[in-house]
SEMAR-228001 format. One line per field, with one value per residue (C-alpha): residue number from 1; x, y, z. Coordinates in Angstrom, 3 decimals, m for minus. Layout:
SEMAR-228001
base <- [NUM|...];
X <- [X|...];
Y <- [Y|...];
Z <- [Z|...];
//
This chain:
SEMAR-228001
base <- [1|2|3|4|5|6|7|8|9|10|11|12|13|14|15|16|17|18|19|20|21|22|23|24|25|26|27|28|29|30|31|32|33|34|35|36|37|38|39|40|41|42|43|44|45|46|47|48|49|50|51|52|53|54|55|56|57|58|59|60|61|62|63|64|65|66|67|68|69|70|71|72|73|74|75|76|77|78|79|80|81|82|83|84|85|86|87|88|89|90|91|92|93|94|95|96|97|98|99|100|101|102|103|104|105|106|107|108|109|110|111|112|113|114|115|116|117|118|119|120|121|122|123|124|125|126|127|128|129|130|131|132|133|134|135|136|137|138|139|140|141|142|143|144|145|146|147|148|149|150|151|152|153|154|155|156|157|158|159|160|161|162|163|164|165|166|167|168|169|170|171|172|173|174|175|176|177|178|179|180|181|182|183|184|185|186|187|188|189|190|191|192|193|194|195|196|197|198|199|200|201|202|203|204|205|206|207|208|209|210|211|212|213|214|215|216|217|218|219|220|221|222|223|224|225|226|227|228|229|230|231|232|233|234|235|236|237|238|239|240|241|242|243|244|245|246|247|248|249|250|251|252|253|254|255|256|257|258|259|260|261|262|263|264|265|266|267|268|269|270|271|272|273|274|275|276|277|278|279|280|281|282|283|284|285|286|287|288|289|290|291|292|293|294|295|296|297|298|299|300|301|302|303|304|305|306|307|308|309|310|311|312|313|314|315|316|317|318|319|320|321|322|323|324|325|326|327|328|329|330|331|332|333|334|335|336|337|338|339|340|341|342|343|344|345|346|347|348|349|350|351|352|353|354|355|356|357|358|359|360|361|362|363|364|365|366|367|368|369|370|371|372|373|374|375|376|377|378|379|380|381|382|383|384|385|386|387|388|389|390|391|392|393|394|395|396|397|398|399|400|401|402|403|404|405|406|407|408|409|410|411|412|413|414|415|416|417|418|419|420|421|422|423|424|425|426|427|428|429|430|431|432|433|434|435|436|437|438|439|440|441|442|443|444|445|446|447|448|449|450|451|452|453|454|455|456|457|458|459|460|461|462|463|464|465|466|467|468|469|470|471|472|473|474|475|476|477|478|479|480|481|482|483|484|485|486|487|488|489|490|491|492|493|494|495|496|497|498|499|500|501|502|503|504|505|506|507|508|509|510|511|512|513|514|515|516|517|518|519|520|521|522|523|524|525|526|527|528|529|530|531|532|533|534|535|536|537|538|539|540|541|542|543|544|545|546|547|548|549|550|551|552|553|554|555|556|557|558|559|560|561|562|563|564|565|566|567|568|569|570|571|572|573|574|575|576|577|578|579|580|581|582|583|584|585|586|587|588|589|590|591|592|593|594|595|596|597|598|599|600|601|602|603|604|605|606|607|608|609|610|611|612|613|614|615|616|617|618|619|620|621|622|623|624|625|626|627|628|629|630|631|632|633|634|635|636|637|638|639|640|641|642|643|644|645|646|647|648|649|650|651|652|653|654|655|656|657|658|659|660|661|662|663|664|665|666|667|668|669|670|671|672|673|674|675|676|677|678|679|680|681|682|683|684|685|686|687|688|689|690|691|692|693|694|695|696|697|698|699|700|701|702|703|704];
X <- [m20.717|m17.946|m18.666|m16.589|m16.627|m15.144|m13.486|m11.704|m8.436|m5.784|m8.202|m8.684|m6.237|m8.156|m11.300|m9.922|m9.449|m12.994|m14.414|m12.445|m13.619|m17.173|m16.326|m16.057|m13.512|m11.389|m9.876|m8.357|m7.226|m6.652|m6.015|m9.816|m11.584|m11.685|m13.040|m15.000|m16.864|m20.127|m23.915|m26.320|m26.652|m22.994|m23.475|m26.257|m24.155|m21.425|m23.959|m25.501|m22.556|m19.361|m18.337|m15.421|m17.139|m18.378|m20.364|m21.075|m20.981|m22.088|m20.245|m22.364|m20.122|m16.658|m16.368|m13.537|m14.867|m13.788|m15.745|m17.459|m19.599|m19.382|m22.711|m25.036|m23.352|m23.334|m27.023|m27.655|m25.516|m28.156|m31.555|m32.795|m36.223|m34.184|m32.116|m34.723|m37.645|m40.523|m41.213|m38.335|m36.866|m33.337|m30.748|m27.765|m24.294|m21.583|m18.016|m15.067|m11.738|m8.391|m7.546|m11.115|m12.552|m15.966|m18.842|m20.023|m23.527|m23.602|m22.354|m25.061|m27.861|m26.706|m26.886|m30.393|m31.653|m30.190|m32.654|m35.655|m38.853|m38.744|m37.784|m38.512|m35.371|m34.776|m32.077|m32.581|m30.818|m33.277|m36.065|m34.269|m32.304|m28.781|m26.613|m22.883|m20.568|m16.869|m15.631|m11.873|m9.902|m10.230|m12.504|m16.059|m17.313|m20.968|m22.030|m25.175|m24.905|m26.386|m25.864|m27.749|m26.805|m23.189|m22.692|m21.152|m24.729|m25.631|m28.767|m27.886|m25.986|m28.259|m25.611|m21.899|m20.584|m17.328|m15.334|m17.370|m15.475|m16.893|m18.323|m16.398|m13.044|m13.828|m14.445|m11.093|m9.393|m10.981|m9.972|m6.499|m6.524|m7.524|m10.958|m12.624|m10.618|m12.093|m8.754|m9.496|m8.684|m11.655|m11.108|m11.250|m11.038|m11.499|m10.131|m11.475|m14.659|m16.601|m19.923|m18.930|m18.627|m15.445|m17.054|m20.424|m18.756|m16.612|m19.866|m21.615|m18.562|m18.006|m21.708|m21.589|m24.350|m24.816|m23.632|m26.789|m29.025|m30.837|m31.089|m34.258|m33.196|m30.682|m30.235|m30.464|m34.234|m34.741|m32.546|m34.206|m31.275|m32.211|m35.450|m37.490|m37.692|m33.936|m33.202|m36.213|m34.820|m31.256|m32.459|m34.549|m31.601|m29.485|m32.211|m32.535|m28.773|m29.542|m30.769|m27.463|m25.930|m22.702|m20.096|m18.829|m16.407|m15.086|m15.968|m15.175|m15.428|m14.210|m14.530|m14.133|m17.210|m20.474|m22.443|m20.349|m20.841|m24.727|m24.632|m22.526|m25.140|m27.945|m26.169|m25.566|m29.010|m30.279|m27.550|m28.843|m25.480|m26.091|m26.073|m22.598|m20.669|m19.473|m19.461|m18.170|m17.249|m13.578|m10.371|m7.248|m5.357|m7.995|m7.760|m6.238|m5.022|m8.352|m9.831|m7.457|m7.659|m4.498|m4.504|m6.480|m6.881|m6.473|m8.367|m8.746|m8.701|m6.985|m7.318|m4.588|m4.948|m6.323|m5.139|m1.520|m1.794|m3.154|m0.529|2.031|m0.566|m1.421|2.210|2.453|m1.015|0.351|3.427|1.090|m0.952|2.091|3.342|m0.049|m0.424|2.983|2.492|m1.103|m1.438|2.003|0.556|m1.946|m1.875|m2.771|m4.360|m4.380|m5.721|m4.017|m3.114|0.542|3.105|5.502|2.774|1.985|5.768|5.747|3.956|7.220|5.692|7.055|5.310|4.294|2.356|0.535|m1.924|m2.088|m5.410|m7.214|m9.768|m11.495|m8.845|m6.483|m3.807|m4.411|m2.542|m3.845|m0.895|m0.597|1.704|3.208|3.699|7.357|8.718|9.651|13.199|13.630|14.102|17.725|18.009|21.392|22.776|26.242|28.519|30.603|33.790|34.535|34.334|37.680|40.309|39.425|41.459|42.508|40.158|37.096|37.614|35.617|32.569|33.204|33.493|30.165|28.209|29.352|28.466|24.940|24.441|25.204|22.840|19.951|20.442|18.182|15.481|15.608|15.232|12.517|10.416|11.155|12.331|13.661|13.916|15.543|17.953|21.584|23.332|22.065|25.074|26.315|29.939|30.480|33.071|30.542|27.393|25.461|22.348|22.542|19.240|18.704|15.866|15.987|19.185|19.807|21.592|20.852|23.589|22.144|24.853|23.852|25.343|28.385|28.413|30.123|33.013|34.034|36.399|34.440|37.440|37.476|33.599|34.118|36.825|34.557|31.852|33.976|35.245|31.673|30.527|33.752|32.950|29.305|30.258|32.863|30.522|27.685|29.496|27.539|28.488|28.812|25.650|23.681|24.603|22.755|24.006|22.001|22.957|20.379|20.187|17.565|14.725|12.069|8.382|8.126|12.004|11.574|9.930|11.940|12.742|16.337|16.142|13.436|14.009|11.236|13.511|10.783|11.348|9.052|10.002|8.034|6.825|4.741|2.248|2.390|4.308|5.537|7.243|10.358|12.481|16.120|17.111|14.526|13.463|15.144|12.838|12.440|8.631|8.619|9.330|11.057|10.320|6.571|6.821|5.183|2.134|1.619|1.662|m0.748|m2.978|m2.878|m3.855|m6.766|m8.242|m10.228|m13.716|m13.045|m13.230|m9.806|m8.650|m5.164|m4.344|m1.059|m0.709|2.489|2.764|m0.029|1.982|m0.365|m3.292|m1.977|m1.436|m5.033|m6.232|m4.089|m5.411|m9.012|m10.287|m13.848|m12.957|m10.128|m9.713|m6.423|m5.848|m2.750|m2.179|0.341|m0.692|2.536|1.965|m1.441|m0.170|2.480|m0.368|m2.407|0.614|1.304|m2.351|m2.169|0.969|m1.047|m4.042|m6.200|m8.075|m8.831|m12.506|m12.762|m9.803|m10.454|m7.731|m8.492|m6.092|m6.897|m5.760|m6.340|m8.035|m10.344|m11.158|m12.060|m14.378|m16.235|m16.236|m19.342|m18.155|m17.311|m14.189|m13.159|m9.311|m7.498|m3.811|m2.295|1.202|1.298|4.547|6.097|5.335|3.538|2.783|m0.287|m1.316|m5.026|m4.844|m2.556|0.492|m0.003|2.403|1.923|2.956|0.166|m2.549|m2.398|m5.112|m7.492|m6.571|m7.224|m10.599|m11.691|m10.504|m12.528|m15.775|m15.192|m14.007|m16.605|m17.440|m15.054|m12.537|m8.977|m6.954|m3.093|m1.544|2.170|4.495|8.342|8.777|11.341|10.032|6.241|4.105|0.515|m2.200|m3.484|m7.136|m6.856|m5.924|m8.753|m11.450|m10.391|m8.781|m5.098|m2.637|1.019|2.419|5.617|8.014|6.062|6.228|10.008|11.284|14.602|16.608|15.738|16.182|19.594|17.412|13.975|13.120|12.380|8.596|5.787|2.654|m0.672|m3.530|m6.594|m10.247|m13.565|m14.035|m16.587|m19.700|m20.000];
Y <- [m9.869|m11.296|m12.638|m14.670|m13.792|m16.397|m16.152|m18.432|m19.622|m16.905|m14.014|m13.202|m10.189|m8.594|m9.382|m7.687|m4.610|m4.516|m4.999|m2.155|m0.197|m1.025|0.291|m3.021|m3.399|m6.563|m8.423|m11.350|m12.308|m15.947|m17.661|m18.136|m16.050|m12.560|m11.964|m8.680|m7.340|m5.452|m5.675|m7.510|m4.471|m4.712|m8.486|m7.522|m4.910|m7.546|m10.064|m7.466|m5.335|m7.345|m8.551|m10.822|m12.588|m16.171|m16.428|m14.569|m16.795|m16.266|m18.570|m20.427|m23.129|m24.553|m27.672|m29.789|m33.032|m35.951|m36.602|m39.716|m37.741|m34.313|m34.170|m35.081|m32.726|m29.887|m30.332|m30.331|m27.170|m24.750|m23.462|m23.658|m22.052|m18.940|m18.740|m19.919|m17.617|m17.412|m21.260|m21.672|m25.246|m26.004|m26.429|m28.433|m28.806|m30.575|m30.983|m33.016|m31.176|m32.326|m35.868|m36.628|m39.855|m40.717|m39.227|m35.662|m36.688|m39.389|m36.826|m34.298|m36.969|m37.789|m34.000|m33.870|m36.828|m35.547|m32.405|m34.751|m33.452|m30.032|m28.523|m29.592|m30.017|m28.528|m29.524|m26.077|m23.125|m20.698|m19.963|m21.967|m20.982|m22.322|m24.031|m25.124|m27.310|m28.552|m31.582|m31.502|m34.161|m32.999|m29.879|m29.265|m25.946|m24.695|m21.429|m19.852|m19.068|m15.600|m15.712|m18.904|m19.514|m18.645|m14.886|m15.237|m16.240|m12.755|m13.617|m12.163|m15.356|m18.112|m19.618|m19.435|m21.240|m23.099|m22.855|m19.837|m17.353|m17.106|m13.742|m13.202|m14.281|m11.660|m8.984|m9.897|m9.517|m6.107|m5.272|m6.285|m3.832|m1.118|m0.707|0.048|3.286|6.455|6.975|4.130|4.453|5.037|1.940|m1.800|m4.645|m8.270|m10.077|m13.618|m12.429|m15.593|m15.051|m11.439|m11.787|m9.619|m6.854|m7.058|m6.919|m3.926|m2.156|m2.844|m2.003|1.250|2.157|1.417|m0.977|m3.698|m7.071|m8.541|m6.049|m8.837|m11.504|m12.224|m14.879|m14.912|m16.949|m13.834|m13.630|m16.473|m15.510|m14.476|m12.237|m9.911|m7.876|m8.170|m4.373|m4.181|m6.723|m5.567|m1.939|m3.205|m5.411|m2.286|m0.088|m2.734|m3.242|0.480|0.800|m1.076|2.401|4.070|4.940|3.581|6.409|7.006|4.206|2.113|m1.364|m3.791|m7.646|m9.980|m13.564|m15.973|m17.842|m16.369|m18.564|m17.005|m13.552|m14.063|m15.434|m12.363|m9.903|m11.826|m11.925|m8.148|m7.368|m9.230|m7.322|m3.938|m2.985|m4.253|m0.578|0.337|m2.956|m3.432|m7.003|m8.454|m11.731|m11.120|m12.949|m11.657|m11.577|m9.362|m6.508|m3.274|m0.005|1.670|m0.802|0.620|4.003|5.673|4.080|1.386|m2.148|m5.379|m7.747|m11.537|m15.111|m16.417|m20.157|m21.938|m25.485|m28.172|m30.937|m31.691|m31.318|m27.733|m26.535|m25.703|m23.813|m21.733|m20.713|m19.366|m17.712|m15.808|m14.821|m13.452|m11.578|m10.005|m8.944|m7.464|m5.624|m4.276|m2.994|m1.745|m0.634|0.148|2.381|m0.053|m2.425|m6.262|m8.180|m12.013|m15.240|m18.494|m21.918|m22.360|m19.746|m20.937|m20.464|m16.999|m16.038|m16.552|m13.240|m11.337|m8.607|m7.252|m8.891|m6.216|m8.051|m11.507|m13.303|m17.073|m18.593|m22.026|m22.370|m25.653|m28.416|m25.853|m23.523|m20.214|m16.938|m13.464|m11.344|m7.751|m7.067|m3.946|m4.113|m4.179|m2.186|m4.541|m4.134|m3.997|m7.526|m8.553|m9.690|m11.014|m9.216|m9.472|m7.000|m4.568|m5.993|m9.648|m10.352|m12.149|m13.491|m17.014|m19.639|m19.230|m22.178|m20.448|m17.067|m18.019|m18.704|m15.777|m13.305|m14.900|m14.591|m10.817|m10.359|m11.913|m9.844|m6.693|m7.661|m8.450|m5.705|m2.817|m5.443|m6.850|m3.486|m2.221|m5.455|m5.640|m9.318|m11.179|m14.692|m15.242|m17.426|m15.822|m18.605|m21.814|m23.994|m21.207|m22.505|m26.293|m26.814|m25.464|m27.616|m25.838|m23.471|m20.741|m19.411|m16.571|m16.828|m13.530|m13.747|m17.382|m18.970|m22.299|m23.990|m26.906|m29.183|m31.577|m34.883|m35.482|m38.770|m41.844|m41.234|m38.167|m38.773|m38.172|m36.386|m33.837|m33.277|m32.619|m30.175|m28.311|m28.251|m26.730|m24.241|m23.269|m22.600|m20.497|m18.446|m17.962|m16.752|m14.383|m12.852|m12.370|m11.647|m14.155|m16.511|m20.139|m20.720|m18.776|m21.262|m24.495|m27.147|m29.812|m32.363|m33.187|m36.206|m37.617|m38.785|m41.212|m41.113|m39.931|m39.777|m36.092|m35.071|m37.338|m36.086|m35.343|m34.337|m34.205|m30.809|m28.725|m25.843|m23.498|m19.873|m17.173|m15.050|m12.417|m12.662|m9.808|m9.240|m12.891|m14.495|m17.851|m20.712|m22.279|m25.132|m25.333|m28.221|m31.004|m31.622|m31.646|m28.866|m25.825|m25.420|m22.491|m22.797|m19.513|m19.683|m19.539|m15.984|m14.038|m16.229|m16.282|m12.504|m12.438|m14.750|m12.182|m9.384|m11.208|m13.167|m10.405|m11.731|m14.930|m18.597|m20.084|m23.774|m24.985|m28.350|m30.538|m27.495|m28.532|m26.263|m23.918|m20.688|m19.950|m20.378|m17.984|m15.453|m15.932|m15.330|m12.241|m11.035|m11.150|m14.518|m15.206|m19.012|m21.324|m24.966|m26.642|m30.340|m32.381|m36.107|m35.184|m34.781|m33.139|m30.602|m29.843|m29.210|m26.918|m25.289|m24.711|m23.258|m20.924|m19.628|m19.250|m17.109|m14.734|m14.639|m17.116|m20.297|m23.479|m23.106|m20.592|m22.049|m25.797|m28.325|m31.721|m34.570|m36.569|m37.760|m34.807|m36.742|m38.496|m35.312|m33.620|m36.408|m36.089|m32.227|m30.203|m26.906|m24.135|m21.844|m18.525|m19.213|m22.491|m22.999|m26.428|m27.376|m31.227|m33.363|m34.939|m38.195|m39.402|m42.937|m43.756|m46.942|m46.590|m46.037|m46.067|m43.807|m40.177|m39.195|m35.483|m36.070|m38.897|m37.586|m33.823|m33.533|m35.609|m33.627|m30.271|m31.278|m32.494|m29.056|m27.110|m28.678|m26.991|m23.512|m20.958|m19.111|m16.059|m17.829|m18.850|m21.999|m21.338|m24.607|m25.090|m27.908|m28.258|m31.250|m30.043|m31.694|m30.982|m30.468|m29.305|m31.693|m30.303|m30.937|m28.408|m25.836|m26.913|m26.690|m23.917|m20.604|m21.145|m18.297|m19.194|m17.140|m18.978|m16.318|m13.839|m16.195|m16.717|m14.086|m12.275|m14.480|m17.490|m16.015|m18.091|m21.239|m20.457|m24.255|m24.236|m24.501|m23.781|m21.820|m21.566|m19.461|m21.521|m20.175|m21.309|m20.041|m17.299|m17.746|m15.709];
Z <- [40.816|38.723|35.304|32.803|29.201|27.083|23.713|21.142|22.688|22.154|21.666|25.285|25.145|22.267|24.223|27.458|25.281|23.962|27.387|28.734|25.637|26.863|30.192|31.897|35.070|33.815|36.748|34.944|31.466|30.643|27.287|26.378|29.007|30.644|34.196|34.669|37.602|37.657|38.090|35.928|33.714|32.969|32.052|29.739|28.043|27.295|25.980|23.531|22.528|22.558|19.203|20.470|23.284|22.710|26.056|29.272|32.281|35.949|38.129|40.414|42.031|42.242|44.195|45.125|43.608|41.393|38.230|39.398|41.781|40.479|38.222|41.112|43.644|41.144|40.540|44.236|44.934|43.787|44.701|40.944|41.736|42.793|39.586|36.834|35.877|33.496|33.856|31.516|30.634|31.290|28.846|30.360|28.740|30.510|29.314|30.588|31.191|30.180|31.240|32.357|30.574|29.613|27.582|28.110|27.325|30.042|32.623|31.552|31.770|35.269|36.131|34.609|36.505|39.776|39.166|39.378|37.704|38.931|35.470|31.894|29.861|26.422|23.753|22.319|24.208|22.720|25.020|27.840|31.088|30.168|32.522|31.793|33.702|33.359|35.258|35.848|37.539|41.150|40.581|39.140|37.872|37.466|35.532|34.364|30.592|30.206|26.259|25.593|22.009|21.409|20.787|17.369|16.115|15.141|13.308|9.862|8.500|7.466|5.115|5.092|1.985|2.328|5.555|6.753|9.184|12.642|13.250|16.550|14.768|12.016|14.761|16.390|12.994|12.791|16.439|15.630|12.588|14.702|12.946|16.202|16.442|15.122|13.287|11.066|7.466|5.080|2.939|3.620|0.971|1.232|m1.968|m0.616|0.939|0.916|2.566|3.592|7.215|7.727|5.688|7.338|10.873|9.533|8.602|11.744|13.977|12.232|12.726|16.362|16.139|18.882|18.090|19.307|17.608|15.468|18.180|20.163|22.290|25.243|28.444|30.689|29.872|32.139|34.975|38.060|39.060|36.189|36.305|33.057|32.785|32.828|30.045|27.967|28.038|27.218|24.303|22.958|23.049|21.108|18.621|18.119|17.278|14.001|12.779|13.281|9.794|8.559|8.066|4.587|3.930|1.029|1.806|m1.123|m1.128|m3.993|m4.649|m7.419|m6.430|m7.687|m5.080|m2.286|m3.515|m3.717|m0.114|1.060|m0.530|1.192|4.676|4.160|3.368|6.485|8.485|7.179|5.480|1.822|0.492|1.863|0.825|m2.835|m3.585|m6.874|m8.479|m9.305|m8.509|m6.688|m9.904|m11.700|m8.970|m10.348|m8.994|m9.279|m6.677|m3.857|m2.273|m1.136|2.317|3.747|5.182|3.308|5.633|4.605|5.256|2.152|1.207|2.976|1.803|4.076|1.876|1.334|m2.449|m1.758|0.605|m2.013|m4.087|m0.954|m0.530|m4.099|m3.431|m0.458|m2.491|m5.121|m2.535|m1.068|m4.429|m5.468|m2.178|m2.538|m5.947|m5.922|m2.228|m0.828|1.891|3.117|6.101|5.694|8.246|7.433|9.011|8.332|9.830|8.557|9.707|6.811|4.129|5.549|5.688|1.790|1.472|1.609|3.529|6.869|9.818|12.307|15.049|15.487|17.490|17.934|18.361|18.349|15.657|16.059|15.554|13.856|15.337|13.507|13.275|12.935|11.492|10.885|7.861|6.277|2.459|1.490|m1.522|m4.216|m5.349|m9.120|m10.463|m11.202|m14.702|m16.052|m19.066|m20.884|m19.222|m21.162|m19.957|m19.043|m15.249|m15.274|m17.741|m19.237|m20.737|m24.448|m25.449|m23.825|m25.513|m28.767|m26.727|m24.488|m27.619|m29.172|m25.831|m25.838|m29.564|m28.946|m25.773|m27.616|m30.331|m28.190|m25.454|m27.003|m27.863|m24.357|m22.625|m25.133|m24.544|m20.862|m21.139|m18.189|m19.656|m23.022|m24.972|m25.295|m27.088|m28.977|m30.435|m32.532|m32.373|m33.399|m30.523|m27.902|m28.337|m25.528|m25.288|m22.677|m21.267|m18.898|m16.300|m14.307|m12.323|m13.087|m15.943|m17.439|m19.474|m21.518|m22.902|m25.762|m25.148|m27.234|m29.404|m28.000|m30.371|m28.355|m25.495|m22.156|m20.721|m23.538|m23.368|m19.692|m20.432|m23.094|m20.548|m17.915|m20.535|m21.501|m17.868|m17.349|m20.487|m19.391|m15.869|m17.340|m19.802|m17.407|m14.383|m12.265|m9.297|m9.647|m7.625|m10.319|m13.181|m13.570|m15.874|m17.543|m20.242|m22.935|m25.122|m27.445|m25.277|m25.848|m24.576|m20.976|m20.736|m21.846|m18.634|m16.291|m12.762|m12.075|m8.448|m5.801|m3.992|m5.531|m6.554|m8.017|m8.509|m10.124|m13.065|m15.046|m18.455|m19.610|m16.862|m15.781|m12.971|m13.899|m12.018|m13.431|m12.110|m13.117|m11.086|m10.718|m14.253|m17.660|m18.970|m16.856|m17.161|m19.600|m23.348|m24.238|m27.992|m27.512|m25.587|m28.482|m28.867|m25.114|m24.980|m27.938|m26.117|m23.156|m25.349|m27.179|m23.929|m22.428|m21.813|m23.775|m23.111|m23.328|m23.943|m23.603|m24.830|m24.062|m21.680|m19.947|m16.962|m18.139|m18.735|m21.828|m19.456|m16.966|m19.648|m20.649|m17.054|m16.453|m19.837|m18.440|m19.773|m18.711|m18.290|m19.085|m19.281|m19.203|m20.344|m19.834|m18.853|m16.351|m12.696|m11.884|m14.755|m13.634|m10.125|m11.484|m13.585|m10.349|m8.550|m11.550|m11.389|m7.697|m7.864|m10.008|m7.846|m9.620|m8.477|m10.239|m9.282|m12.412|m14.259|m14.620|m14.709|m16.547|m16.305|m19.482|m22.749|m24.988|m27.894|m25.767|m23.886|m27.100|m28.069|m24.801|m24.479|m25.276|m24.346|m26.817|m26.763|m28.278|m28.275|m28.254|m27.946|m28.844|m28.601|m29.061|m28.605|m31.505|m30.129|m26.962|m25.764|m23.770|m21.874|m22.759|m26.329|m29.402|m29.412|m30.655|m33.507|m34.417|m38.073|m38.526|m36.209|m36.275|m38.809|m36.751|m33.597|m35.380|m36.770|m33.270|m31.851|m34.659|m33.395|m30.088|m31.620|m31.671|m34.936|m34.970|m32.666|m33.462|m32.800|m32.338|m33.413|m32.700|m33.208|m32.776|m35.066|m37.510|m40.639|m39.934|m42.957|m42.229|m43.645|m46.857|m45.893|m43.115|m45.445|m47.667|m45.078|m42.799|m42.899|m42.051|m41.352|m41.079|m38.202|m37.889|m38.981|m36.754|m33.871|m33.704|m31.075|m31.752|m29.460|m31.544|m34.956|m35.344|m35.418|m37.075|m37.251|m33.396|m34.042|m36.555|m35.634|m37.571|m36.699|m37.846|m38.125|m39.418|m43.038|m42.904|m44.976|m48.059];
//
């Protein structure tokens, strides 16, 4: 006989490999099916042992008919008494092929009516003889479904959490990874394990246990073409395979969602492999070198962003994943499942092989990647020699840039700093700031007063850019020019361009996104570098709150430092999206690191949660449609008192402000322990302008 094993569309080549491995002669491979020949025992083998097949079908009839008469003709084409045994009811499923109009259920009803009262009809495939039909425009097909329920229902997963991975798809990913081979590596890790399907299938496959070892119901149990003794013996053999031990392997699953981890443990327990899989609630960004063996496979289905507002975060998450694998597991292979090829391309790893498939309504890809060695980051430093001759009027700035670069060089190398300020209006005739972000340079011109001739101002600006390029040896494309002027209200954060030019830079152990073209500010305040690094050192196991958070860089440092929980509050939707992307780039989710779009003062009034570390860097002035304006000089006392209600005893509030004439409310010094950290917090590259900000560490007074 010939049988048809079906698969998810696109996975038939992998299924054909598996069936050949099981000893089945494959005669045809389509997009979503494989035809193999054999006896009834072979069909039972595929039903019970294939991990990739969805169904096993016995072709009954193919008739040249149009859909308007096909249901009745198909029903009349068989001697059903010769097919159906054990007085079983029939379960009928009819589907319409491409271009055939009408309701599948109506066609199924017509088929059932044509059978008459000879057989009872069941809606449940379990305990039934299952029949499937497909009506094409000029052809009708009829099969006996020997699987009954789809074969991906193994019986061990009762709950799947969010977007559960189908067992057959998980098995296909493992097959693509070469996990079925005896030469498989001894380690497999899933950093987004969800309900654990990939790891459970990996353990069962490595042990050589039957896919159907836990199932008790199949369509073939009610097929007269298969003797009872045959299928009882086949099911007993499959069931007995559940006792086969899992070889010594390192199987690790991590997820940010505690509920998902609990479901994974329960599923693994039902599958009989709980003891051999390590499940732990931990995020991608919290993985360490010790979690990876020398060689292994990273196999995962990363969050890929079904909603439009999540897709950008998914891209940064994939970049973070590729970086983490390249750093921590350079000898590993990565197998990823995804729906957007462009998002998957962001991993930066080398694509080895891919399989395209249809997963419900989505086009998906299984991709095998090889980690790519990360090149040392290029960081612009002042060169020993000028890159080219500059006009005489540009030489004072060139000389000052070289002097500043020489002064900062040893400090930059010692502290491993990639983003820093090189020059800040040191010379009256060059009213610019020069900031370095990795291999990019930002020249910020402070707008000249109206009394200055615009042509002369432009000439000065051109001279400044020339001097910068000569001192740093950079191309014109690496230099970004911005003009700053005194801003009012939301003008400070106005959008200058709409292209989304984001690029990652490193600060300490954190990767942070900057934008040198779209906004007046870059997304990273360089003068707060010391306090962010301090937060990273202190955040381990702590609850962290970031107020007036901007793009959440302090939140990322807290997460990288091991914070148990973070909450980020800002009134801007754009900045919270930026924060989410920053977190994703570092392997952290907003499930465990909450983002709150709200007015900070109102949020503090409504909050009932306590925190161990709080960072607050309010603007000098902020207007708000729903309440009176916030002025830091007037309202900072009230703000700090609200924060201290949410600060745990023994915790610390780092309060910063860039208002040049700021004076801390005396009542704050009276009621709380205040430590002035301003001088400590000004980094070496801002020593020329020590009024850039103030910083206080504020704590509750300890009881005597």
